[in-house]
N, C-alpha and C positions, 0 to 999 in steps of 0.2 A: 593650504591646498584646497580648502573649501571655496576659495576665491573663484576657481574655475566654474563651479556650479552656480555660484552667485552671479558671476558675469554673464553666464549663459541665460539665466533668468532675466537679468536686466536687459540684455540685448533683445530677447524675445518680447519683453514688455514694451520696449521702444518700437519694435516692428509693429506690434499691435496698435500702439498709440499713434505712430507717425506715418505708417505705410499702409498696412492692411490687416484687419482683425483676423480674418480667416487664415491668411498666410502665417501670421504670428502664432496662432493657436496650433496650426499644423506643424510648426517648427519646434514647439515647446518640448515635447518628449525627446525627439532626436537631439536637440541642443543640450538638454540636461544629461542625456546618455553620453554625448560627446565630452561634455565637461567632466563627468565622473570617470569616463574611460581614460582621459588624459592623466588624472590623478592616480587611478589604479595602475596604469602603465608605469608611471613614475615610481610608485611604491614598489611594484614588482621588480623594476630595474634596480632599485636600491638594494633589495634583498639578494639580487644576483651580482651585487657589487659593481654594477655599471653606473647607476645613478643618472639615467637619461631623463633630464628635465625638459628636453627640447620640445616635445609635443605640448606639454603644459605651458611652456613659455610662449610658443607660437600662438596657441589658442588665446592666451591672455593678451598678447600684443594685438592680434587681429580683433579681439573684442573691444579693446580700447579704440582702435581706429574706426571700427564700425559705429561705435557709440558716438564718437566725435562727429562723424559724418551725419549720423541721424540727429544729433543735437541741433544741427543747422536746419533741419526740416521743421515745419510747423507742427506743433502738438495739437491734439484735439482738446487739450485741457489748459487752463491757466497754470502758471508756475512751471511750465515746461523747461524754462531756462535753469531751474533749480538743479537740473542734471549736471550742470557745470560744477556744483559743489561736490558732487560725487567724484568728479575728476580731480578737483583740488585736493581732497583728502587722500585719494589714491596716489597722486603725484607726491604729496608730502610723505606718504608711507614709503614710497620708493626712494626718496631722498634720505630718509632716516635709515633705511636699510643699507644704502650705499655708503653712508658715513658712520656706520655702526662703530668701528674702532675709535674714530675721532670723538664721537659723542661719549663713549665709555671713558675715554681718557680725560674728559672734562669733569673731573671730580669723582670718578668711579662710583657713581650712584645708580645710574640706569644706562642700559645699552640702547643703541639706536634700533636694534632688533625689537626690543621691548616696546619702544615708542612707536615703531612701525606698526605693530599689532594694535596699539591704541588708536593711531590715526586711521588705520584700515577699518577699525570697528566703528568709527564715527561716520563713515560713508553710508552705511545702511540707515543710520539715524537721519541723514539728509534725505534719503529716499522716503523714509516713513513720514518725515515732516512734509515733504512735497505731496505725498499721497493724502495726508490728512487735511491739507490746506487748499488743495486744488479744486477747481470746478470745471464742468464741461463748458467748452466755448460754443455758444449758440450763435451762428451767423446772424448779424444784424442786431444783436442784443449786447449792450455794454455790460461788462462784468466788474466794473470798478466800484 
């Protein structure tokens, strides 16, 4: 569920990096509120025995699409393509979630759901690695 807030922060960070700093900063608080609201609504609907995950799912799906589009735009920093590693770990987590019963059936040691959380937890490691190793691209100056 905290994925929604993390995705909103990642989307905004990419807007700041690849589109416009002021626009990204202006969107930060509203985006975080939107992410949190989708989770709060989901939890409240669970308590009402409705379990409406649709707003959370839509927000997550749109976040992925927006990030994929932005990943194609040039970054102000080196290592901008490291964003694709975030997608790889996210996609793996979704596959593990989808095949949860089949994974559990292979030896009854660990579920796909458990592995999903491990894969999803590695995505922020990719982000941190990118942030620690990147440098500002200065036009006309080689950074290799």
